[in-house]
PAROLO-350959 format. One record per residue (C-alpha): residue number from 1; residue in one letter; y, x, z. Coordinates in steps of 0.2 Angstrom, whole numbers, m for minus. Example, Ala and Ser with C-alpha at 12.3 -4.5 7.8 and 13.67 -1.06 7.14 Angstrom:
BEGIN
+-----+------+-------+-------+-------+
|  nr | rest |     y |     x |     z |
+-----+------+-------+-------+-------+
|   1 |    A |   m22 |    62 |    39 |
|   2 |    S |    m5 |    68 |    36 |
+-----+------+-------+-------+-------+
This chain:
BEGIN
+-----+------+-------+-------+-------+
|  nr | rest |     y |     x |     z |
+-----+------+-------+-------+-------+
|   1 |    X |     0 |     0 |     0 |
|   2 |    X |    18 |     5 |    m3 |
|   3 |    X |    31 |     9 |    10 |
|   4 |    X |    40 |    m7 |     6 |
|   5 |    X |    24 |   m18 |     8 |
|   6 |    X |    19 |    m9 |    23 |
|   7 |    X |    36 |   m11 |    32 |
|   8 |    X |    37 |   m30 |    25 |
|   9 |    X |    20 |   m34 |    34 |
|  10 |    X |    25 |   m26 |    50 |
|  11 |    X |    41 |   m36 |    50 |
|  12 |    X |    33 |   m52 |    45 |
|  13 |    X |    20 |   m50 |    59 |
|  14 |    X |    35 |   m53 |    72 |
|  15 |    X |    36 |   m72 |    76 |
|  16 |    X |    55 |   m71 |    77 |
|  17 |    X |    60 |   m89 |    76 |
|  18 |    X |    78 |   m91 |    78 |
|  19 |    X |    87 |   m84 |    88 |
|  20 |    X |    73 |   m72 |    93 |
|  21 |    X |    72 |   m55 |    85 |
|  22 |    X |    56 |   m49 |    93 |
|  23 |    X |    54 |   m31 |    88 |
|  24 |    X |    61 |   m32 |    70 |
|  25 |    X |    78 |   m23 |    73 |
|  26 |    X |    71 |    m9 |    84 |
|  27 |    X |    58 |    m5 |    70 |
|  28 |    X |    72 |    m4 |    58 |
|  29 |    X |    84 |     6 |    69 |
|  30 |    X |    70 |    19 |    72 |
|  31 |    X |    67 |    22 |    53 |
|  32 |    X |    86 |    23 |    50 |
|  33 |    X |    89 |    35 |    64 |
|  34 |    X |    76 |    47 |    56 |
|  35 |    X |    87 |    48 |    40 |
|  36 |    X |   104 |    51 |    49 |
|  37 |    X |   110 |    34 |    54 |
|  38 |    X |   118 |    30 |    70 |
|  39 |    X |   111 |    13 |    77 |
|  40 |    X |   120 |     1 |    89 |
|  41 |    X |   111 |   m14 |    96 |
|  42 |    X |   125 |   m27 |   100 |
|  43 |    X |   121 |   m42 |   111 |
|  44 |    X |   132 |   m58 |   111 |
|  45 |    X |   129 |   m74 |   120 |
|  46 |    X |   123 |   m80 |   137 |
|  47 |    X |   106 |   m73 |   142 |
|  48 |    X |   103 |   m89 |   153 |
|  49 |    X |   108 |  m102 |   140 |
|  50 |    X |    94 |  m109 |   129 |
|  51 |    X |   106 |  m119 |   118 |
|  52 |    X |   119 |  m114 |   105 |
|  53 |    X |   126 |  m100 |   116 |
|  54 |    X |   109 |   m91 |   119 |
|  55 |    X |   110 |   m72 |   118 |
|  56 |    X |   108 |   m65 |   101 |
|  57 |    X |   102 |   m47 |    96 |
|  58 |    X |   111 |   m39 |    82 |
|  59 |    X |   110 |   m21 |    74 |
|  60 |    X |   123 |   m11 |    67 |
|  61 |    X |   117 |     6 |    59 |
|  62 |    X |   129 |    17 |    49 |
|  63 |    X |   127 |    34 |    41 |
|  64 |    X |   143 |    43 |    36 |
|  65 |    X |   161 |    40 |    41 |
|  66 |    X |   170 |    40 |    24 |
|  67 |    X |   175 |    26 |    12 |
|  68 |    X |   168 |    17 |     2 |
|  69 |    X |   156 |     9 |    15 |
|  70 |    X |   142 |    m1 |     7 |
|  71 |    X |   134 |   m13 |    20 |
|  72 |    X |   117 |   m21 |    17 |
|  73 |    X |   117 |   m38 |    26 |
|  74 |    X |   102 |   m48 |    33 |
|  75 |    X |    94 |   m58 |    46 |
|  76 |    X |    78 |   m55 |    56 |
|  77 |    X |    76 |   m73 |    62 |
|  78 |    X |    66 |   m86 |    53 |
|  79 |    X |    65 |  m105 |    53 |
|  80 |    X |    51 |  m113 |    63 |
|  81 |    X |    34 |  m115 |    54 |
|  82 |    X |    30 |  m133 |    57 |
|  83 |    X |    12 |  m139 |    57 |
|  84 |    X |     2 |  m122 |    56 |
|  85 |    X |   m13 |  m132 |    49 |
|  86 |    X |    m4 |  m135 |    34 |
|  87 |    X |    m2 |  m117 |    29 |
|  88 |    X |   m15 |  m108 |    18 |
|  89 |    X |   m14 |   m93 |    29 |
|  90 |    X |    m7 |   m91 |    47 |
|  91 |    X |    12 |   m89 |    45 |
|  92 |    X |    13 |   m74 |    56 |
|  93 |    X |    m2 |   m65 |    49 |
|  94 |    X |     5 |   m58 |    32 |
|  95 |    X |    m8 |   m60 |    19 |
|  96 |    X |    m8 |   m54 |     1 |
|  97 |    X |   m18 |   m66 |   m10 |
|  98 |    X |   m18 |   m65 |   m29 |
|  99 |    X |    m2 |   m53 |   m30 |
| 100 |    X |     8 |   m64 |   m18 |
| 101 |    X |    13 |   m60 |     0 |
| 102 |    X |    12 |   m75 |    11 |
| 103 |    X |    21 |   m77 |    28 |
| 104 |    X |    36 |   m85 |    36 |
| 105 |    X |    51 |   m75 |    31 |
| 106 |    X |    42 |   m68 |    16 |
| 107 |    X |    56 |   m73 |     5 |
| 108 |    X |    70 |   m78 |    17 |
| 109 |    X |    72 |   m64 |    21 |
| 110 |    X |    63 |   m50 |    29 |
| 111 |    X |    56 |   m43 |    14 |
| 112 |    X |    73 |   m39 |     8 |
| 113 |    X |    77 |   m30 |    24 |
| 114 |    X |    61 |   m19 |    20 |
| 115 |    X |    69 |   m16 |     3 |
| 116 |    X |    85 |   m11 |    10 |
| 117 |    X |    78 |     1 |    22 |
| 118 |    X |    65 |    10 |    10 |
| 119 |    X |    79 |    10 |    m4 |
| 120 |    X |    90 |    19 |     9 |
| 121 |    X |    76 |    31 |    13 |
| 122 |    X |    73 |    35 |    m5 |
| 123 |    X |    91 |    37 |   m10 |
| 124 |    X |    95 |    49 |     5 |
| 125 |    X |    80 |    59 |     2 |
| 126 |    X |    86 |    63 |   m16 |
| 127 |    X |   105 |    63 |   m12 |
| 128 |    X |   108 |    69 |     6 |
| 129 |    X |   126 |    73 |     3 |
| 130 |    X |   131 |    57 |    m6 |
| 131 |    X |   149 |    50 |    m6 |
| 132 |    X |   155 |    37 |     6 |
| 133 |    X |   144 |    28 |    20 |
| 134 |    X |   129 |    16 |    20 |
| 135 |    X |   127 |     3 |    34 |
| 136 |    X |   115 |   m11 |    39 |
| 137 |    X |   120 |   m26 |    48 |
| 138 |    X |   105 |   m37 |    55 |
| 139 |    X |   107 |   m52 |    65 |
| 140 |    X |    94 |   m65 |    73 |
| 141 |    X |   107 |   m79 |    72 |
| 142 |    X |   108 |   m83 |    54 |
| 143 |    X |    96 |   m98 |    54 |
| 144 |    X |   103 |  m104 |    70 |
| 145 |    X |   121 |  m109 |    75 |
| 146 |    X |   128 |   m93 |    68 |
| 147 |    X |   140 |   m90 |    83 |
| 148 |    X |   133 |   m75 |    91 |
| 149 |    X |   128 |   m65 |    76 |
| 150 |    X |   136 |   m58 |    61 |
| 151 |    X |   153 |   m66 |    65 |
| 152 |    X |   153 |   m57 |    81 |
| 153 |    X |   148 |   m40 |    74 |
| 154 |    X |   162 |   m42 |    61 |
| 155 |    X |   175 |   m45 |    74 |
| 156 |    X |   169 |   m30 |    84 |
| 157 |    X |   170 |   m19 |    68 |
| 158 |    X |   188 |   m25 |    64 |
| 159 |    X |   194 |   m21 |    81 |
| 160 |    X |   188 |    m3 |    79 |
| 161 |    X |   195 |    m2 |    61 |
| 162 |    X |   178 |    m1 |    53 |
| 163 |    X |   180 |    m8 |    35 |
| 164 |    X |   166 |   m14 |    24 |
| 165 |    X |   171 |   m11 |     7 |
| 166 |    X |   155 |   m18 |    m2 |
| 167 |    X |   143 |   m30 |     6 |
| 168 |    X |   126 |   m34 |    m2 |
| 169 |    X |   117 |   m49 |     6 |
| 170 |    X |    99 |   m49 |     4 |
| 171 |    X |    97 |   m68 |     3 |
| 172 |    X |    84 |   m74 |   m10 |
| 173 |    X |    96 |   m77 |   m25 |
| 174 |    X |    84 |   m76 |   m39 |
| 175 |    X |    78 |   m92 |   m48 |
| 176 |    X |    64 |   m88 |   m61 |
| 177 |    X |    64 |   m70 |   m62 |
| 178 |    X |    70 |   m56 |   m50 |
| 179 |    X |    88 |   m53 |   m53 |
| 180 |    X |    91 |   m67 |   m65 |
| 181 |    X |   104 |   m74 |   m53 |
| 182 |    X |   116 |   m66 |   m41 |
| 183 |    X |   128 |   m75 |   m30 |
| 184 |    X |   146 |   m68 |   m31 |
| 185 |    X |   153 |   m82 |   m20 |
| 186 |    X |   149 |   m98 |   m10 |
| 187 |    X |   156 |  m114 |    m7 |
| 188 |    X |   164 |  m119 |     9 |
| 189 |    X |   156 |  m131 |    21 |
| 190 |    X |   167 |  m144 |    31 |
| 191 |    X |   158 |  m157 |    41 |
| 192 |    X |   165 |  m173 |    49 |
| 193 |    X |   159 |  m185 |    62 |
| 194 |    X |   167 |  m202 |    60 |
| 195 |    X |   167 |  m214 |    75 |
| 196 |    X |   173 |  m232 |    71 |
| 197 |    X |   176 |  m243 |    86 |
| 198 |    X |   176 |  m262 |    85 |
| 199 |    X |   172 |  m275 |    98 |
| 200 |    X |   154 |  m281 |   102 |
| 201 |    X |   150 |  m299 |   101 |
| 202 |    X |   137 |  m313 |    95 |
| 203 |    X |   134 |  m314 |    76 |
| 204 |    X |   137 |  m333 |    78 |
| 205 |    X |   154 |  m330 |    84 |
| 206 |    X |   162 |  m317 |    72 |
| 207 |    X |   179 |  m322 |    76 |
| 208 |    X |   177 |  m316 |    94 |
| 209 |    X |   171 |  m299 |    88 |
| 210 |    X |   176 |  m284 |    77 |
| 211 |    X |   162 |  m277 |    66 |
| 212 |    X |   164 |  m258 |    64 |
| 213 |    X |   152 |  m258 |    50 |
| 214 |    X |   161 |  m271 |    40 |
| 215 |    X |   178 |  m262 |    44 |
| 216 |    X |   171 |  m244 |    39 |
| 217 |    X |   162 |  m250 |    23 |
| 218 |    X |   177 |  m250 |    11 |
| 219 |    X |   184 |  m234 |    17 |
| 220 |    X |   166 |  m225 |    15 |
| 221 |    X |   165 |  m232 |    m2 |
| 222 |    X |   182 |  m225 |    m7 |
| 223 |    X |   177 |  m208 |     1 |
| 224 |    X |   162 |  m207 |   m10 |
| 225 |    X |   171 |  m212 |   m26 |
| 226 |    X |   185 |  m199 |   m23 |
| 227 |    X |   187 |  m185 |   m35 |
| 228 |    X |   192 |  m170 |   m24 |
| 229 |    X |   194 |  m157 |   m38 |
| 230 |    X |   187 |  m152 |   m55 |
| 231 |    X |   180 |  m135 |   m50 |
| 232 |    X |   183 |  m119 |   m60 |
| 233 |    X |   175 |  m105 |   m70 |
| 234 |    X |   164 |  m100 |   m55 |
| 235 |    X |   164 |  m116 |   m44 |
| 236 |    X |   157 |  m134 |   m48 |
| 237 |    X |   168 |  m148 |   m42 |
| 238 |    X |   169 |  m151 |   m23 |
| 239 |    X |   156 |  m164 |   m17 |
| 240 |    X |   154 |  m176 |    m2 |
| 241 |    X |   138 |  m182 |     5 |
| 242 |    X |   136 |  m195 |    19 |
| 243 |    X |   120 |  m189 |    28 |
| 244 |    X |   119 |  m201 |    43 |
| 245 |    X |   125 |  m218 |    48 |
| 246 |    X |   121 |  m226 |    64 |
| 247 |    X |   126 |  m243 |    72 |
| 248 |    X |   119 |  m258 |    80 |
| 249 |    X |   111 |  m262 |    97 |
| 250 |    X |    93 |  m265 |    91 |
| 251 |    X |    95 |  m284 |    91 |
| 252 |    X |    99 |  m293 |    75 |
| 253 |    X |   110 |  m306 |    83 |
| 254 |    X |   123 |  m293 |    91 |
| 255 |    X |   138 |  m286 |    82 |
| 256 |    X |   139 |  m268 |    88 |
| 257 |    X |   154 |  m260 |    96 |
| 258 |    X |   154 |  m244 |    86 |
| 259 |    X |   148 |  m235 |    70 |
| 260 |    X |   146 |  m216 |    69 |
| 261 |    X |   143 |  m208 |    52 |
| 262 |    X |   142 |  m189 |    47 |
| 263 |    X |   147 |  m182 |    31 |
| 264 |    X |   149 |  m165 |    23 |
| 265 |    X |   160 |  m157 |    10 |
| 266 |    X |   154 |  m143 |     0 |
| 267 |    X |   171 |  m137 |    m7 |
| 268 |    X |   177 |  m125 |   m20 |
| 269 |    X |   192 |  m113 |   m20 |
| 270 |    X |   202 |  m126 |   m29 |
| 271 |    X |   204 |  m136 |   m13 |
| 272 |    X |   207 |  m131 |     5 |
| 273 |    X |   201 |  m137 |    22 |
| 274 |    X |   218 |  m144 |    26 |
| 275 |    X |   218 |  m154 |     9 |
| 276 |    X |   201 |  m162 |    12 |
| 277 |    X |   206 |  m167 |    29 |
| 278 |    X |   223 |  m175 |    23 |
| 279 |    X |   215 |  m184 |     9 |
| 280 |    X |   201 |  m192 |    20 |
| 281 |    X |   213 |  m197 |    33 |
| 282 |    X |   224 |  m205 |    19 |
| 283 |    X |   209 |  m215 |    13 |
| 284 |    X |   205 |  m221 |    31 |
| 285 |    X |   222 |  m225 |    36 |
| 286 |    X |   224 |  m235 |    20 |
| 287 |    X |   209 |  m245 |    23 |
| 288 |    X |   211 |  m248 |    42 |
| 289 |    X |   229 |  m253 |    40 |
| 290 |    X |   230 |  m270 |    49 |
| 291 |    X |   212 |  m269 |    55 |
| 292 |    X |   208 |  m272 |    74 |
| 293 |    X |   195 |  m258 |    73 |
| 294 |    X |   200 |  m240 |    76 |
| 295 |    X |   193 |  m223 |    69 |
| 296 |    X |   192 |  m206 |    74 |
| 297 |    X |   185 |  m190 |    65 |
| 298 |    X |   179 |  m174 |    73 |
| 299 |    X |   179 |  m160 |    61 |
| 300 |    X |   169 |  m144 |    60 |
| 301 |    X |   172 |  m130 |    48 |
| 302 |    X |   156 |  m120 |    44 |
| 303 |    X |   163 |  m108 |    32 |
| 304 |    X |   177 |  m106 |    20 |
| 305 |    X |   173 |  m104 |     1 |
| 306 |    X |   174 |   m85 |    m5 |
| 307 |    X |   173 |   m77 |   m22 |
| 308 |    X |   170 |   m59 |   m28 |
| 309 |    X |   178 |   m57 |   m45 |
| 310 |    X |   170 |   m46 |   m57 |
| 311 |    X |   173 |   m28 |   m51 |
| 312 |    X |   164 |   m13 |   m44 |
| 313 |    X |   151 |   m22 |   m34 |
| 314 |    X |   147 |   m35 |   m47 |
| 315 |    X |   146 |   m22 |   m60 |
| 316 |    X |   135 |   m10 |   m50 |
| 317 |    X |   122 |   m24 |   m47 |
| 318 |    X |   122 |   m30 |   m65 |
| 319 |    X |   119 |   m13 |   m71 |
| 320 |    X |   105 |    m9 |   m58 |
| 321 |    X |    96 |   m25 |   m63 |
| 322 |    X |    98 |   m21 |   m81 |
| 323 |    X |    90 |    m4 |   m78 |
| 324 |    X |    75 |   m10 |   m69 |
| 325 |    X |    72 |   m28 |   m75 |
| 326 |    X |    79 |   m26 |   m93 |
| 327 |    X |    88 |   m43 |   m91 |
| 328 |    X |   106 |   m49 |   m90 |
| 329 |    X |   110 |   m57 |   m74 |
| 330 |    X |   120 |   m74 |   m71 |
| 331 |    X |   133 |   m75 |   m58 |
| 332 |    X |   133 |   m91 |   m48 |
| 333 |    X |   140 |   m99 |   m32 |
| 334 |    X |   127 |  m113 |   m30 |
| 335 |    X |   117 |  m116 |   m15 |
| 336 |    X |   121 |  m117 |     4 |
| 337 |    X |   131 |  m105 |    15 |
| 338 |    X |   126 |   m87 |    20 |
| 339 |    X |   133 |   m74 |    33 |
| 340 |    X |   142 |   m67 |    18 |
| 341 |    X |   156 |   m80 |    23 |
| 342 |    X |   160 |   m70 |    38 |
| 343 |    X |   162 |   m53 |    29 |
| 344 |    X |   172 |   m59 |    14 |
| 345 |    X |   188 |   m64 |    24 |
| 346 |    X |   190 |   m45 |    29 |
| 347 |    X |   193 |   m41 |    11 |
| 348 |    X |   176 |   m35 |     6 |
| 349 |    X |   167 |   m37 |   m10 |
| 350 |    X |   152 |   m48 |    m6 |
| 351 |    X |   137 |   m51 |   m17 |
| 352 |    X |   120 |   m59 |   m13 |
| 353 |    X |   105 |   m52 |   m22 |
| 354 |    X |    86 |   m55 |   m17 |
| 355 |    X |    70 |   m61 |   m22 |
| 356 |    X |    65 |   m78 |   m29 |
| 357 |    X |    70 |   m93 |   m18 |
| 358 |    X |    57 |  m105 |   m24 |
| 359 |    X |    48 |  m106 |    m7 |
| 360 |    X |    61 |  m103 |     6 |
| 361 |    X |    58 |  m114 |    22 |
| 362 |    X |    43 |  m121 |    15 |
| 363 |    X |    24 |  m121 |    20 |
| 364 |    X |    16 |  m107 |    12 |
| 365 |    X |    32 |   m97 |     9 |
| 366 |    X |    28 |   m81 |    m2 |
| 367 |    X |    35 |   m67 |   m12 |
| 368 |    X |    28 |   m57 |   m27 |
| 369 |    X |    22 |   m40 |   m21 |
| 370 |    X |    27 |   m32 |   m37 |
| 371 |    X |    45 |   m39 |   m35 |
| 372 |    X |    46 |   m30 |   m19 |
| 373 |    X |    44 |   m14 |   m28 |
| 374 |    X |    57 |   m18 |   m41 |
| 375 |    X |    70 |   m24 |   m28 |
| 376 |    X |    68 |    m9 |   m19 |
| 377 |    X |    72 |     1 |   m34 |
| 378 |    X |    87 |   m10 |   m39 |
| 379 |    X |    94 |    m8 |   m22 |
| 380 |    X |    92 |    11 |   m24 |
| 381 |    X |   101 |    10 |   m41 |
| 382 |    X |   115 |     0 |   m33 |
| 383 |    X |   118 |    15 |   m21 |
| 384 |    X |   118 |    27 |   m35 |
| 385 |    X |   130 |    17 |   m45 |
| 386 |    X |   142 |    16 |   m30 |
| 387 |    X |   140 |    32 |   m21 |
| 388 |    X |   137 |    45 |   m34 |
| 389 |    X |   150 |    54 |   m45 |
+-----+------+-------+-------+-------+
């Protein structure tokens, strides 16, 4: 077995369900220290908290002190496995079968971490006196609330004036062939929880009650039918989805007192958080004018949209993919959020490049063994493109 496959298997054996890291980051730190990296384990959160603010382990490892700094960004935590009996192989017993490596985290994204690490080892062995600096930032909080992970490490780096110039996120970006798609941006995510308060009563006496379902229906319809923007060259139009609506007492003869609804915007750089909030409130204010019901919206911003224009990092990735895979890669901003959203606001160029995403978060998650060797080589070529004269 190759170095990349061996390391992948060792990482995948660790049952690091978010926010646990188990032994993953220590394993990587030890290997990086052997090739001249200085490693720091950073802990944020509360040891005694088992909720959103639970303690999270993070690794910052850096080699060199000069610019430019290229940082490989990844996460060692994985999502829960669900019913283990539905898996072909035990999810934490990595198994190679018919050219595929099966395990939870195989594609999202422990194998990319192995590829990062081995690519650094190979590159430094060949070029010990390279330009600039190389770093790895690993968290165990990406699949969770993402409040004590990458965002806190980035804040720490900013406070001590460490600037990431290029950030390569190992999220599974490929669609059909390794390297066919790289993400050079992500849409923003803005969530809202709507509460409409009416007056409870008997359905036979509606004049004595205020039905929050009826009062909210026209506003929700207008919200769904609103055109927020038309997108641009890199982003599709902003979308809104209502994900949950709850009302009622459980009895069919009672008008409920309240309705709650959850909705989420995935928004482009053509609009802003403030603009979306303003338009939403305008819609509700118009529909609730003269109503005896009241409404309230509690907002949560999960991430701003970001975009890395064509430049040094995008070109380095495209050229590396062309060299190894002999294909032209497509730039995309589709999909959900990633921890790249915490690095992009610092002015860093951010790109996501990883294995195929066809089985992420699924039962029997897997990755092509052959792709691991190719991705390791792609990462090495990116280092050469950015750090060699």
